[in-house]
Structures are given as structure tokens and as C-alpha cells.
N, C-alpha and C positions, 0 to 999 in steps of 0.2 A: 367262213372260218368259225369256229365257235372256242369259247372260253369255258372249260370246266371249273365250275367254283364247289364250294361245299355240297349243295344240295341241287344245284339248277345249272343248266347250260345256257349261255348267254352267246349272241351274234357278236362278232368282233365288231363290227360297225354300231351297234347298240352301247356297246360296251364304251367306245370312243366318244359317241356323242352324247349318249343319254337319251333317254325316251321322254318326249313330249307328247302330250294328250293331243289327238285328232291330226297328227302328223306323221308322216313316214320319212325315213332317212334314204335319199337318193344318193347313188353312185353315178356322178356328172359325166365321168366316161364310159359308162356302162360296163364297167369290169368290176364284177362282185367281189374281186379278190384285191382289187385296190383299195385298201381301207386306209390312206393316208387322209387325214383330217381335212386338207384342202379339197379332197376329192369327193367329199360327204357334204350334203345340205339337207336341211329340212324341207319338205314339200308337203301339199295335199295328195290325196290318194289319186286324183284326177292326173296330176302333173307326173306323179311317180309312174304312171300306167303309160303317159305319152312318152316316156323317155326309156322306153324299153326296145328290145331287138323285135324282128319282125318274128313271127311264130313260124315253126317247121313246118306248116301247111300254108304257107305264103308261096304262090307259084308266080305272082308278078314280080317279087324281088323288092319292093317297095311298099312300107307299110301304107295302108289306106289307099292303095291303087289296085284295082281288079277289073279283070276283063268281064264283060258284060255278052255272052253269048248270044243270047236272043236278039239284042238290039245291035250286035257286032260293033262294040265300040267300047272304049276304056273309061270307068268312071273313079272318080276322086272322091273321098270324104275324109273328113277328121272329127275325132270326136274331142268335146269339152264339157267338163262340168257332167258328165254322163248322158250327152245329148250328141247324137250324131247329125254332123253337119254335111249335107251333099255339096260338093263343089263344083260338080259338072259332068258332062259325057264327052269324050273327045276320041277322035278318030285315031290320033297317034298317041302311042304309048307316053313319048317324051312329053307330049302337052300336059297329059294328065298329071305325070311326075312333077312337073313345074306348078301346075295349080296347087298341087299339095305341099309343095315346097313353101310358097308364097303364104298358104294357110297357118303352116307350122311358125313361120316369123309373125303373122298377124295374130295369132292367137295365144303363142307360147312365147314370142321374142326372146328374153333372155334366158330362158329356161330351156330352150334348144340343145340338144346334144352337142358336144364339142366335135 
């Protein structure tokens, strides 16, 4: 949502929270139109990327889980501070999802999605 001022347009969540150098404003519940102050928080760029929905080309249905055709297995990974962390290969999809969930708690704990 945008607010039109005299000469510029400002995003509503930026208007509500204000700009802070080297910080992004994150919507905790991932709903970009929910601009209530209690749903907004300052985070770094890495955390802001973590707290996003899966991309439209995601075929596994879970961020960080993919199928490796050559090895006939599921792989899990997570990204922290611009570094890709390999969590393992799994025969079962559910095991890969569980590994990803555990890594989310370990690496992002309190910043996890609601």
C-alpha cells in the first residue's frame, strides 16, 4: 500500500515504522497488506529473505526442500547470512521437510514465521 505525498510516494509500512539504515521492515505473518504496527519488525536482509513465501516455481511445496533426480532422493538446505547450508539427502520427503523445520528453529528461532 502506498501513500502519496506532495512529491513522493511512500510505502505504508515504511511510513508507519520509519526508515532505519541497513534494516528492512518485515511483515511477521507474511501478509504484505497487514500493516499493523504489531505485525511489523526491523530485520536484516537475510532474515527478511527467510521470512518469505515459496517461489512460484517451487515444486516440492516446501522452501529449502527439493528432489534430486540423479540421486533419486530429497535434499534439504537453508540459507543464513548469504551462505547455503546443506542439511542432507533423504529417501522420504517427510524426513527432508523435518530436517528443514529443525534447521529453521536452530538458525532463526524467534524470527520464524507465525
